Steps between C-alpha positions, in 0.01 A plus 500: 500500500500281190242217496610147530397285205410149602337364201628569157403328168728572210351414161342169618348287232359142500308308233308176498527369154389791275312673772687783669391501867747766609627739233797722579377620841712738703384657842633566850350515836662687795483431863194648669298480165206304368512451136177364344528282183165526338362306216232239397524127524776383248687832511816332633481608862557166662772408249684821587466430869649151451791653301591729791523219742671272252222245506547503133791604282492812279571477131669835519568784752565467860316546846702670781374433856646736750787529265541121454462337160223255555607258233862499620443487862164360548502404850634825615247687309214272614594563868389873440167407354172429658271352233126460506359325201143513369421159647710474821560130583397451855529175689137439567548261789742719683391779735560866425809505735621172372501629139700818598744270700549285191593790279720651760697171535525462119667838501738371766382723779600343848224433747618765736412753225199366328293435805471867617504619128205276398276630771596863418427439129169349572412786710600741232266329236224460756515117535636472844173380627489217234836350564360155596246490205573268216591677176235315305242650723587862421297733270658624173598836658663330801694263276650811309583655839677164601684513168624850564603395845701210355652739250619732780642240749857537380471889502560555131583841360287437187151377462363359171123477521328337207142607495469436884145606524334330203187315614477652849228730628524885486551530880779250502663683193489819711656321798776343276597835362520660831757229598707588194490865564608450864793282385627768259441766745736341739822688443715239685384209270582693185270273300437528127179345373402397146141405478305371196145585478206490245319756717552874404359622847789304657756665254412833635637402843845449340772762478564415142312280249624314197250387223586154367326382178594204284821474691615862433519781755290769330586787739558562874458788740316631799125446467432873498753560223355222285145627547612850401577370163119491414432841668202660326439200283250285709132560520252329729159431343204359698135447391247259360516270333876468545569251222329732241688796634818300461423418138436879433821607664704246300388661168615841601812596294680659801454199722791240505369252756195438699527273820227393750576621858217351716188710424681753283721524185853634477571662164856576396496775244761636267718769629316838502173349409329471839265809450406404148415147596285618798312741271429229248391242765277731685263503204547169305337251765161694486434376153579147618267505807781524745531708818837639615516568874871579524753617234819669626872498494643239746846426638665215322533162681789263458261281310471779246875534457561126482229454229648791296844362515410137416301603185842607353650152566470233229374162620730201517355360175547832322865524623575150378343583169698811469826307568416204264719492184298625194431238233 
């Protein structure tokens, strides 16, 4: 059975002055799918989310929400969307239940429906015991769960989650992702989720991932497919002192990039050069007073793939210089 596409961006672009926040981005998300939009701060993730829900107008292209053009039929499109922004605006003096009630009534849901629905949603997100607590007294993680509950109150088919776990503790991040996975796994709901995140470990939980950089979608695909692009080209190096080992690795002609990964280094090497690089590095550090405790081929991480892709993209200033008329 063919998948139902619920989110479709078609050549979306948006500029602010000379800065291109979103640059000709096309993607789709089907029902029952979690799509991760990955990129650093300033990549254009929030602007892209706002274009999808027609909070801002596109300069070019279109956004289709469950088949509805978001710009031409904004109210119909928004009725399909549950949106959780980076900084969810709670009413601090209202209780958890009163906040949910408010968002339900804003959506036009009658009392006979929102009363049982609010309790069910709070139970789903794990806040049913805190219905009488004021929102201003909630922890950061609980506020994000309340934000998710508010986004779900009208039973949307589409969830747009803009960096929903930024600033919360690891355990809350885990809990939040379990909620998202449960939502998508409910076949009756048929929900499509587009989630933006700067965290690569979260991206691996998604069915597909798109790398956004300087407003451009560099590539997209399943996490395993993306990592396979660097198969045989990533080495893991550990030892002491690590900074000196990094400098030595950076001078090797077969090494394209060196990144710190906690207490070790990830080296991206040129295709077919892994064995040669390992042979050279096995001997070079001794003369510099360094000790290698581990040097081996390692599976590529999404961070490795993103760094490799972003190195080929000109910065905004370089792009503007290239487009400027020559004197």
